[in-house]
N, C-alpha and C positions, 0 to 999 in steps of 0.2 A: 627564315625570320627567328631572331632571337626575342624572347620574352626579357624584360627588365626584371631585375631582382624585386623591385617595389610592386610590380604587378602580380608576380609569384605570391609574394608575402599578402598582397590583398586577397587575392584567390583563396590561400590557405586559412586567411582569418576568416572570409566569409564562410567558408566549408565549416569551419569550426563552430562558428557561432549558430548556423543553422542546426547542427547536430545538438550543441549544448542546450539550444532553447526548448528542444523536445524533453530533456530530462528534467523532471521538476519534482518539487516536495508535494505528496500526497498525503492525506490522512486517513488512516484505516480506523474505523470505528466498529466495535465490537459489542453488542448486547448479549448479557449473559443472563439467563433465567434458569430458577430452581424449581424443581417439584418432587413431590413424592413424600412429604410430610407437611403437617400444618406448622406455621412458624418459622418457616425457612425465610432467611432474607428476601427483601424485595429485589425486584430485576437490578441487575449493576451493569456497568459500561467500563470499557476503557478504550483508549485511543493511543495510537503510536503513527510516527512520521515514517513514510516510505519515499526514498527518493530514487526513482526510475522512470521508464517511459510509462505512459498510462496504461498500456496493455500490462506490462509486466509488473506495475504496482496492484493492478487489480488482481491478477493470479496470485501474488505474495499475500495479499490481504484476505481473499476468500479461502487461502489455504490455511488459515489461522482458525477457520470455523471449525467446532468440534461439538461432540456430543459425549459424555462420560457418566456411569454409573458407579457410584459407590455407596454401598449400605443402603440401597433401594433410593439413594437421592441421585436425580437425573438433574445434570447441569448442561444445557443447551448453548453453546456460543456461536452466535451469527454475526459475521464479519463482511462489512461492504466498505468500499471506497466512498469516502465523504467528500 
């Protein structure tokens, strides 16, 4: 049995749409807190977009979390998918 080109095209289109519907834009939100000396800036935050599958976006976002110490000032950045 031969499949017609339109049927093959419909199957290809459906497959492509089901894959691309999983890839979405997600927002990664990072809270930055400073400590070590009085008078440091209040908490800060930043956001950026990630276009990926949800699991990949979550991993990429959480990798942005960091903790640094410079001249006894500690900056803790905690990132999560928003």
